[in-house]
DRENDO-1510 file (C-alpha; in Angstrom, 1 decimal, always signed):
<recs>
REC; n; res; u; v; w
REC; 1; MET; +22.3; +131.2; +51.3 .
REC; 2; TRP; +23.3; +128.3; +53.8 .
REC; 3; ARG; +20.7; +129.0; +56.7 .
REC; 4; GLY; +19.8; +132.5; +55.5 .
REC; 5; LEU; +23.4; +133.8; +55.6 .
REC; 6; PHE; +25.8; +135.1; +52.8 .
REC; 7; GLN; +29.4; +135.5; +52.8 .
REC; 8; LEU; +31.0; +137.7; +50.2 .
REC; 9; ILE; +34.4; +136.8; +49.0 .
REC; 10; TRP; +35.9; +139.6; +46.8 .
REC; 11; ARG; +39.4; +140.3; +45.5 .
REC; 12; TYR; +40.5; +144.0; +45.5 .
REC; 13; ASN; +43.6; +145.2; +43.7 .
REC; 14; ASN; +45.1; +148.6; +43.1 .
REC; 15; ALA; +48.4; +149.9; +42.8 .
REC; 16; LYS; +49.0; +149.5; +46.8 .
REC; 17; THR; +47.1; +146.6; +47.7 .
REC; 18; ASP; +46.1; +143.2; +46.7 .
REC; 19; GLU; +43.4; +141.8; +49.1 .
REC; 20; ALA; +40.7; +139.2; +49.5 .
REC; 21; VAL; +37.9; +140.4; +51.5 .
REC; 22; VAL; +35.8; +137.7; +53.2 .
REC; 23; SER; +32.5; +139.4; +54.8 .
REC; 24; PHE; +29.7; +137.5; +56.8 .
REC; 25; ARG; +26.5; +139.1; +56.9 .
REC; 26; GLY; +24.3; +139.2; +60.1 .
REC; 27; THR; +20.9; +138.0; +60.9 .
REC; 28; VAL; +18.0; +139.7; +59.2 .
REC; 29; ASN; +15.4; +139.7; +62.0 .
REC; 30; ILE; +17.5; +141.0; +65.2 .
REC; 31; GLN; +14.4; +141.2; +67.5 .
REC; 32; ASN; +13.8; +137.4; +67.0 .
REC; 33; TRP; +17.6; +136.5; +67.0 .
REC; 34; VAL; +18.0; +138.4; +70.5 .
REC; 35; THR; +14.9; +136.6; +71.8 .
REC; 36; ASP; +16.0; +133.3; +70.6 .
REC; 37; ILE; +19.5; +133.4; +71.5 .
REC; 38; ASN; +20.7; +130.6; +73.8 .
REC; 39; PHE; +23.6; +130.0; +76.2 .
REC; 40; PHE; +24.8; +126.5; +75.3 .
REC; 41; GLN; +28.7; +126.0; +75.2 .
REC; 42; MET; +30.6; +123.1; +73.6 .
REC; 43; PRO; +34.4; +122.5; +73.7 .
REC; 44; PHE; +36.5; +123.9; +70.9 .
REC; 45; PRO; +37.8; +120.9; +69.0 .
REC; 46; TYR; +41.1; +122.4; +68.1 .
REC; 47; ALA; +42.1; +123.7; +71.8 .
REC; 48; SER; +43.1; +121.8; +74.7 .
REC; 49; ASN; +43.2; +124.5; +77.4 .
REC; 50; GLY; +39.4; +124.3; +78.3 .
REC; 51; ALA; +38.3; +126.5; +75.6 .
REC; 52; GLN; +34.2; +126.5; +75.3 .
REC; 53; VAL; +32.6; +128.0; +72.4 .
REC; 54; HIS; +28.9; +129.0; +71.8 .
REC; 55; ARG; +27.5; +125.9; +70.2 .
REC; 56; GLY; +25.0; +127.5; +68.0 .
REC; 57; PHE; +27.4; +130.2; +66.4 .
REC; 58; TYR; +30.1; +127.4; +65.8 .
REC; 59; GLU; +27.7; +124.9; +64.1 .
REC; 60; THR; +26.5; +127.6; +62.0 .
REC; 61; TYR; +29.9; +128.5; +61.1 .
REC; 62; MET; +30.8; +125.0; +60.3 .
REC; 63; ALA; +27.8; +124.8; +58.0 .
REC; 64; VAL; +29.3; +127.3; +55.7 .
REC; 65; GLU; +33.1; +126.6; +56.3 .
REC; 66; ALA; +33.6; +124.4; +53.3 .
REC; 67; GLN; +32.1; +127.0; +50.8 .
REC; 68; THR; +33.9; +129.9; +52.5 .
REC; 69; MET; +37.3; +128.2; +52.4 .
REC; 70; GLY; +36.8; +126.9; +48.9 .
REC; 71; ALA; +36.2; +130.1; +47.4 .
REC; 72; LEU; +38.8; +131.8; +49.3 .
REC; 73; ASN; +41.4; +129.1; +48.3 .
REC; 74; GLN; +40.3; +129.6; +44.7 .
REC; 75; ILE; +41.2; +133.4; +45.0 .
REC; 76; LEU; +44.6; +132.7; +46.7 .
REC; 77; LYS; +45.4; +130.1; +44.0 .
REC; 78; TYR; +45.7; +132.9; +41.5 .
REC; 79; HIS; +46.7; +135.6; +43.9 .
REC; 80; PRO; +49.0; +133.7; +46.5 .
REC; 81; ARG; +50.2; +137.3; +47.7 .
REC; 82; ALA; +46.9; +138.7; +48.6 .
REC; 83; LYS; +46.3; +139.9; +52.2 .
REC; 84; ILE; +43.0; +138.9; +53.9 .
REC; 85; ILE; +40.5; +141.2; +55.3 .
REC; 86; LEU; +38.0; +139.4; +57.5 .
REC; 87; THR; +34.9; +140.9; +58.9 .
REC; 88; GLY; +31.3; +140.6; +59.7 .
REC; 89; HIS; +28.2; +142.1; +61.6 .
REC; 90; SER; +26.2; +140.7; +64.1 .
REC; 91; LEU; +25.8; +136.9; +63.9 .
REC; 92; GLY; +28.3; +137.3; +60.9 .
REC; 93; ALA; +30.7; +138.9; +63.3 .
REC; 94; ALA; +30.7; +135.4; +65.5 .
REC; 95; LEU; +31.1; +133.6; +62.2 .
REC; 96; ALA; +34.0; +135.8; +61.3 .
REC; 97; THR; +35.7; +135.1; +64.6 .
REC; 98; PHE; +35.7; +131.4; +64.2 .
REC; 99; ALA; +37.0; +131.9; +60.4 .
REC; 100; ALA; +39.6; +134.0; +61.8 .
REC; 101; VAL; +40.9; +130.9; +63.9 .
REC; 102; HIS; +40.4; +128.3; +61.2 .
REC; 103; LEU; +42.3; +130.6; +58.8 .
REC; 104; ARG; +45.4; +130.3; +61.3 .
REC; 105; LEU; +44.9; +126.5; +62.1 .
REC; 106; GLU; +43.7; +124.9; +58.9 .
REC; 107; ALA; +45.1; +127.2; +56.1 .
REC; 108; LYS; +48.1; +128.1; +57.9 .
REC; 109; ILE; +47.8; +131.7; +56.9 .
REC; 110; PRO; +50.2; +133.9; +59.3 .
REC; 111; ALA; +48.5; +136.4; +61.5 .
REC; 112; LYS; +50.5; +139.3; +59.7 .
REC; 113; ASP; +48.5; +138.6; +56.5 .
REC; 114; ILE; +45.1; +138.8; +58.2 .
REC; 115; THR; +43.2; +141.9; +59.1 .
REC; 116; PHE; +40.3; +141.2; +61.3 .
REC; 117; TYR; +37.5; +143.6; +62.8 .
REC; 118; THR; +33.8; +143.1; +63.5 .
REC; 119; PHE; +30.7; +145.0; +64.1 .
REC; 120; GLY; +28.3; +144.4; +66.6 .
REC; 121; SER; +29.7; +141.0; +67.6 .
REC; 122; PRO; +28.3; +138.9; +70.1 .
REC; 123; ARG; +30.5; +137.1; +72.7 .
REC; 124; THR; +31.5; +133.7; +71.2 .
REC; 125; GLY; +33.1; +131.8; +74.0 .
REC; 126; ASN; +34.7; +131.7; +77.6 .
REC; 127; GLN; +38.0; +133.0; +78.8 .
REC; 128; ALA; +39.9; +130.0; +77.9 .
REC; 129; TRP; +38.4; +130.5; +74.2 .
REC; 130; ALA; +39.7; +134.3; +74.4 .
REC; 131; ASP; +43.1; +133.1; +75.4 .
REC; 132; PHE; +43.3; +130.6; +72.8 .
REC; 133; PHE; +42.5; +133.1; +70.2 .
REC; 134; TYR; +45.2; +135.4; +71.6 .
REC; 135; SER; +47.7; +132.6; +70.9 .
REC; 136; LEU; +47.0; +132.9; +67.4 .
REC; 137; TYR; +46.4; +136.7; +67.1 .
REC; 138; PRO; +48.7; +139.0; +69.3 .
REC; 139; ALA; +46.7; +141.1; +71.7 .
REC; 140; GLY; +45.9; +144.6; +69.9 .
REC; 141; GLN; +45.7; +143.1; +66.3 .
REC; 142; THR; +41.9; +142.4; +66.5 .
REC; 143; GLN; +39.2; +145.2; +66.9 .
REC; 144; ARG; +35.5; +144.9; +67.4 .
REC; 145; VAL; +33.3; +147.9; +66.9 .
REC; 146; VAL; +30.3; +148.7; +69.0 .
REC; 147; HIS; +27.8; +151.4; +68.2 .
REC; 148; TYR; +26.7; +153.4; +71.4 .
REC; 149; ASN; +24.2; +151.1; +73.3 .
REC; 150; ASP; +23.8; +148.2; +70.8 .
REC; 151; ILE; +22.4; +145.3; +72.6 .
REC; 152; VAL; +24.1; +142.4; +70.7 .
REC; 153; PRO; +27.7; +142.8; +72.0 .
REC; 154; HIS; +26.2; +142.1; +75.5 .
REC; 155; LEU; +24.9; +138.7; +74.5 .
REC; 156; PRO; +25.2; +136.1; +75.7 .
REC; 157; GLN; +25.7; +137.6; +79.1 .
REC; 158; SER; +29.0; +137.3; +80.8 .
REC; 159; THR; +27.3; +135.8; +83.8 .
REC; 160; PHE; +26.7; +132.8; +81.8 .
REC; 161; GLY; +30.8; +132.3; +81.1 .
REC; 162; PHE; +31.0; +134.1; +78.1 .
REC; 163; THR; +33.7; +136.9; +77.1 .
REC; 164; HIS; +34.8; +138.9; +74.3 .
REC; 165; ILE; +37.9; +138.7; +72.2 .
REC; 166; GLY; +39.7; +141.8; +70.7 .
REC; 167; ASP; +39.9; +145.4; +71.7 .
REC; 168; GLU; +36.6; +147.2; +72.0 .
REC; 169; VAL; +36.1; +150.4; +69.5 .
REC; 170; TRP; +33.5; +151.9; +71.2 .
REC; 171; PHE; +31.5; +154.9; +69.0 .
REC; 172; ASN; +30.1; +156.4; +72.4 .
REC; 173; LYS; +27.8; +159.0; +70.9 .
REC; 174; ASN; +24.0; +158.3; +70.2 .
REC; 175; SER; +24.4; +159.3; +66.6 .
REC; 176; ASN; +25.0; +158.1; +63.2 .
REC; 177; THR; +27.3; +160.9; +62.1 .
REC; 178; ASP; +29.4; +161.6; +65.2 .
REC; 179; VAL; +32.6; +159.3; +65.0 .
REC; 180; THR; +33.9; +159.9; +68.3 .
REC; 181; TYR; +34.9; +156.6; +69.8 .
REC; 182; VAL; +37.2; +155.4; +72.7 .
REC; 183; ILE; +39.1; +152.2; +72.8 .
REC; 184; CYS; +38.9; +149.5; +75.7 .
REC; 185; GLU; +41.8; +147.0; +75.3 .
REC; 186; ASN; +41.6; +143.4; +76.3 .
REC; 187; HIS; +44.4; +140.9; +76.9 .
REC; 188; PRO; +45.0; +137.3; +77.5 .
REC; 189; GLY; +44.1; +135.9; +80.9 .
REC; 190; VAL; +42.5; +139.2; +81.9 .
REC; 191; LYS; +38.8; +139.6; +82.3 .
REC; 192; GLU; +36.9; +141.7; +79.6 .
REC; 193; ASP; +37.2; +145.4; +80.1 .
REC; 194; MET; +33.6; +146.6; +81.1 .
REC; 195; GLY; +34.7; +150.2; +80.8 .
REC; 196; CYS; +33.2; +150.9; +77.4 .
REC; 197; SER; +29.7; +150.2; +76.1 .
REC; 198; SER; +29.1; +148.0; +79.2 .
REC; 199; SER; +29.3; +151.1; +81.3 .
REC; 200; ILE; +25.8; +152.4; +80.1 .
REC; 201; PHE; +22.3; +150.9; +79.6 .
REC; 202; PHE; +22.2; +148.7; +76.6 .
REC; 203; ASN; +19.0; +148.2; +74.7 .
REC; 204; GLY; +19.7; +149.4; +71.2 .
REC; 205; VAL; +18.4; +147.6; +68.5 .
REC; 206; GLU; +18.4; +150.3; +65.9 .
REC; 207; GLU; +22.0; +151.1; +67.1 .
REC; 208; HIS; +22.8; +147.4; +66.2 .
REC; 209; LEU; +21.2; +147.9; +62.7 .
REC; 210; HIS; +23.2; +151.0; +61.8 .
REC; 211; TYR; +27.1; +151.6; +61.8 .
REC; 212; MET; +28.8; +154.8; +60.7 .
REC; 213; GLY; +25.6; +156.0; +59.2 .
REC; 214; LYS; +25.1; +153.0; +57.2 .
REC; 215; ALA; +22.1; +150.8; +57.5 .
REC; 216; MET; +23.8; +147.2; +57.9 .
REC; 217; HIS; +20.7; +145.4; +57.1 .
REC; 218; GLU; +20.4; +146.9; +53.8 .
REC; 219; MET; +23.8; +146.6; +52.6 .
REC; 220; CYS; +23.5; +143.0; +51.1 .
REC; 221; ILE; +21.7; +142.0; +47.9 .
REC; 222; HIS; +20.2; +138.8; +46.9 .
REC; 223; PRO; +22.8; +136.0; +47.2 .
REC; 224; GLN; +22.5; +134.6; +43.6 .
REC; 225; VAL; +22.7; +138.2; +42.2 .
REC; 226; ALA; +25.9; +138.7; +44.3 .
REC; 227; SER; +27.1; +135.3; +43.4 .
REC; 228; ASN; +26.9; +136.2; +39.8 .
REC; 229; GLN; +28.5; +139.5; +40.3 .
REC; 230; ILE; +31.5; +138.1; +42.2 .
REC; 231; GLN; +32.1; +135.1; +39.5 .
REC; 232; GLY; +32.0; +137.7; +37.0 .
REC; 233; GLU; +34.6; +139.9; +38.8 .
REC; 234; PHE; +36.8; +137.2; +39.6 .
REC; 235; LEU; +37.0; +136.2; +36.2 .
REC; 236; LYS; +37.9; +139.4; +35.0 .
REC; 237; SER; +40.6; +139.8; +37.4 .
REC; 238; GLN; +42.5; +136.7; +36.0 .
</recs>
């Protein structure tokens, strides 16, 4: 759906929580994606501090923004107190990053009502972009999970002017069951901390496809089936 991507918007409710989950799926063919990734940047239209973002990632996000925000607004219309959990894997993590910013700027949702974390995220922009992000989300509120030597978080390379946002939660064992991790914090105005996954040789494709013992590329079902299920669950929740 929408250039091969699928976003899942779901309302979860129990005695303790009332949450809307927005999750962006990653690319299906990771090897082709790594080979074809480009390094072109463009100005981020909402920032005046020189923020530059990855053109392809941002244009892909804008292609799905209307559908994403429309579905989320429909949920929030009936559940205005719902907190938002925003996440994504691979290319979907990049899209989730832009969605996090648009939720603050356009939807005017307070940062305290948004939980944001990603898996295997590529870099999405330059240092000014990261600083702009931190003006919307306090440092320490955003986490990006990296599985051992997953190759994607190291793309595009920092030598081309790209940097990460958020603290890195690095699962530093080559295992699908060992949940040992370390955290490298990142802060506004400071270059990306290279002490976690950047401290080892990174060429992992299988590591990118598996997080916490789960095959990420097998976790999504056909978009139309999922869409029907979501609509059914949404109607039942009213």
